[in-house]
N, C-alpha and C positions, 0 to 999 in steps of 0.2 A: 424600615427595620423592623423587629420583631419585639415584642416588649422586655423579653428578658434580657435581650441583646444591650436595649437601650438602658437597660438598668444596671448592667455588666458595664457598659460604656461608661456612664455618668458617675458610677463608685470609683471608677478607675482615677477620675479627678479630684484634685485636691482643693478643698474649701469648706473649711471651720467656719465660725462665726469671724466676720472682720477680715478675713482672709478669703475671699471667693472668688479671685481673679482665675483660678484654673476651671473651676466649675462653670463659672461664664462663660471661659473662651469656646468651653465645650458645647455648652447649651447653642449659644451664635451658632455655632459653626453647624449644629444638627437645626438649628431654627430658619436661618436664615434663607435656604430656597423654599421654605415653605410661607415667608413672609413678605408683606408689603409693605413695610417700615419695621426697622429696628436701631433701637438705640439704648445708651445705657446714663440712667439720670448720674446728679451729682452723690449718692448714695452708693450706688452701684449695682441698684436693681437693673435686669434687663427687661426692656419693654420689648414686644413684639404685637405687629400691630396687623389685622387684616380688613381692608376698607369695607365697609358700607355701612348703606345709606339709612337705618333703624337705627335706635338706639343704643348708647354706651354699654356695652357688656363687659365687665373683667373677669378672667378666671385668674385664679394666684396661686403660687409653689410657693414656698422656700427654699431656696437652692443651697442655704447653710445648713452644715451640720456641727453638732456638738463637737467638739475638739478640745485640746491641752495647748497651753503656751509655755514656753522656756523661760523659768523665771531666773534661774541659777546654774552655772555650770561648775560642781565642786573640784577643787583639787586633783581627786582622785579619777573624773574623770566622769563620774555620774551626774545626773540631769536633775533638776528639781521641777516642777511643772504648776502651773496654775491649771485653774476650768475653763473653759468657752460654752456656759451652759449647761445640763442638768447631769451632773454626773455622779455617778456613786461610785466609790472607789473598792468597795467588795465587790464590785460589778467588773471593773476596769485591771482588775490583779491580774497577772500573769498572761496578760494579754500584748499579742507584738502591734507594734506602731508604724507607722513611716511619717518623714517629713518633705514638705515637698522638694528639697534640695537632693532627696533621696537615702538621706542616710533611714536606716532600721534599727529598734528596740524593740524592746518589752517594759512595760511595767509592773517594778516588784515591791511588793512590800517591806520593810523593815523588819530585820527578824525579831525584835522586839514586840512590834506592835500587835496591840488585839485585833486579832481579825475581824470580831465579831460588833467591834466600835473603830472601827479602820476607817485613817482621815489622810485626805490628798496627802498631808502635810508629812504622813509618816513612807510616802512611796515614794523611790525613786524609780528614773527609767537609766537603762542599762543599752548604752548602744554600743558596749564593745570596747572604747577607748582605754586606753591605760592612762591617760593623767587629764587634765585640763587642758592645756596643751595641744593634746590630739584631739579631744573632743570639739575644742571648738576651730578646728577645721573641717568640720561637718556640720556644726550648728552652732547658732549666737541665740544670745537671750533676745527674745522676741518672737521666736521661731514659732512655727505652731504644726502640732503633729496630729496626726488621727488613726482610730483602728486599721489594721492592717490585717484582718482576718478574714477568712475566705467567703465568696459569694458561692453557694450551690443548689438544685432544688431537691426535692423527694416528696413523693405522694402530690404534685400537683403545686407545691408550694416552695416558693423560695425564702433562702435563708441568707442572710449578709447584714453587717455593719449599713447604718445609715439607709434603711428603706425611709426611714425619718430624714428627706425627707424629698430623696430620690426617686424612690416610685411613686410620688405623685406628679415629678417633674417630667418624668417620664410617660405620665399618664397626659399631659397635655401637651407634649409633643405629637401623641398618636392621634390628639385632635385636631392637630393643626394639620396630620395628614390624611387622617381619613375625612374631614369634612368636604362636602361637593359643595354648599352654595352658603353664604357670606350674607344673609339677609342683615345683619346688626353692624356695627361699628365695635369690633371685637378686639380687646386689646387682653393678651395675654402674658403676663406679669411672673419674672421668677424673681423673688425678694432677699434681701441680705437682711442677716442678722436678727433673722424672727426669734432662735434659741436663745438670744442672749435680753429678751425685750419687745419683741414684736416690732423693731424697729426703722425697718426698710418699707414697710407695707405701708404705713401712716405719711410718708410723702408721694409715695407712688399713685394712692388711691386720692390723694389732693391734687395733683398733679392730673391723672383721668379725669377724675368727677363723675366714675362710673353712675350710669341708672341702676343699673343692676348688678353684684359682684356677686362668684361664687368661688370660695377658698377651697384648695384642695391640701390635703393633710392624711398621717395617719391618725387612727384612732384606738385606745385601750381596749382592749375584750372581756367577755366575762363568761371565757370559756377552758380556763386552765385550772387543774386543783388549787382547792387550797384559793380560788378569785377571793379578791377583797372587793369586788362587786363597784370598782371603780368606774367600768364600761358597762355598755348594755348589747353589745353586739358579740357576733360569732366567727370566726374564719370560715368562710366557704357558703356563706347566707345572702354572698350580695352585697352592693355597695352601701354604705353607711349614710343618709342623709341626716345632718348635722338639724337637731333640736336646739341643744344648748350646751357649755362649758361654762367655766369660773370665768370664761372672758366676754360672753356674747349669749343672746337668746337670739337666735335666729329671727329673721322678717317672717310671718306667717304665711304672706302671699310667696315666698321664696320656697317655702317648705311644699306649699301646695302645687306650685309648678314644678318642682322637682321628681316630687310622688307622681304628679300626672302622666309629665314624658316617660316616667317608667312603668306605669300602668299601660299605656299606650302600647311601649315596646315589649311589653307581658316579660317584665324582669321582675324579678324578686329583689327586695331592697331592706333595710334593716333602718330603725330609728336610733340615732346616737346621739346617748346622751353620757357626758362625761362629768365626775364629781370635783375631778381636779385638773389643772391645767388650761392650755388653752390655743388658739390660733390666731392667726394674721387675720382672723375677721374679728377680732377684739378691737382693733385699732381701726378698721376698715369700716367699720359700721356707724361707726361716730366722727366719719370726716365731713368736715363741710357741715351741709345743712342736715347729713344724714344719707345713707345710703342703702336699699333694699339688699340685705345681704345672707346670702345661704353659705351652705357646706356642705360639698360631699367628700366622706371620709372612706379611706381604705383600713379595712380590719388590721391590725397590726398584733403580734403578740412580745414581749419581751423588749418595748421603747426603750431606746437609749442605753441597749446594751451592745456588745461586739456580735450578737445572734440575733437580730429582730425577724421574726419571721411574719409572710402574709399570704395570701391564696391570689394566683397569678390568674386566675378567672374572675376573683370578684374587683380585682384592679383592670383586666377587659370591659367589665361591666361599668365600672366608673366610667373608662374611656368613651364606651357606648354612650353611655347616659348624657354625659358632658356636652358628646358630639350635638344629639338629637336638642340639645336645649341651647344651645349656641344658634343650632340653623332655625329654629323657632321663630313665627313673628310675635315678635314683644311688644307691648304698646310703648309709645315715647311717653315721657313723664313729664 
């Protein structure tokens, strides 16, 4: 399956933090023909294994997305919601949303709200219900909802909600599909609840106990007007090899190995430093006695909005780089 088709297929699945059943089922369906073993742990992480005789290598991408959870259903049929992950109410305003059960609606600020200082408590969700009784036939307190904006391409870029982190999940599926050799004992892990505190990756890394780990996620850019320079990378300039963010300083051996692989492939790469934000690497690299952890990042604009943007060639090259890394002969530690 082509990368864009994979992204579209994964984005059609429901899977905000804590409610990843839909996306996990879709990923398992796509990964099963490519795996020697596949399992789900207590947290809900999906663990896909390709058997090999070398050291344990773990590739990791979180499958959950940011989203919302219904907290109140009002008498007039409008809904109030809370956050699942880092969401700006101003960026969410007037965005269509959907629920796992099929209901659809839109996020709307109250008329009295100051849009410049908008709070989520000053927004409601309109699903078109005439009253509370009607609304409760479609949704319930505790139901989760996600953005329902479209996915489209232009100028080699893909624009979609939830490229964070469905584009990385698609990349890992491409690695499984395209690898020809498996000299190492490979675990491809799709984790849960990253957006609410890196919760799934810690037990997954404890169970796998990898010798080497690479976390795949999106990263902020420094290529838009008025950039606050929170990131160091640009769209279309190649995979971003993680140096550090607020959660991790990557192991120098992993940085060297990934950059060496890219040089062998004659592939341009960038160095990824984020001043804010983190990835699953933050909890993985301190697991047990420590894990040699690196990161390969997909440059992405407008992260955590309904219209994230990434370059498809960057993503294809990320898959190519990771495929070369997992097929390389690594030393047992």
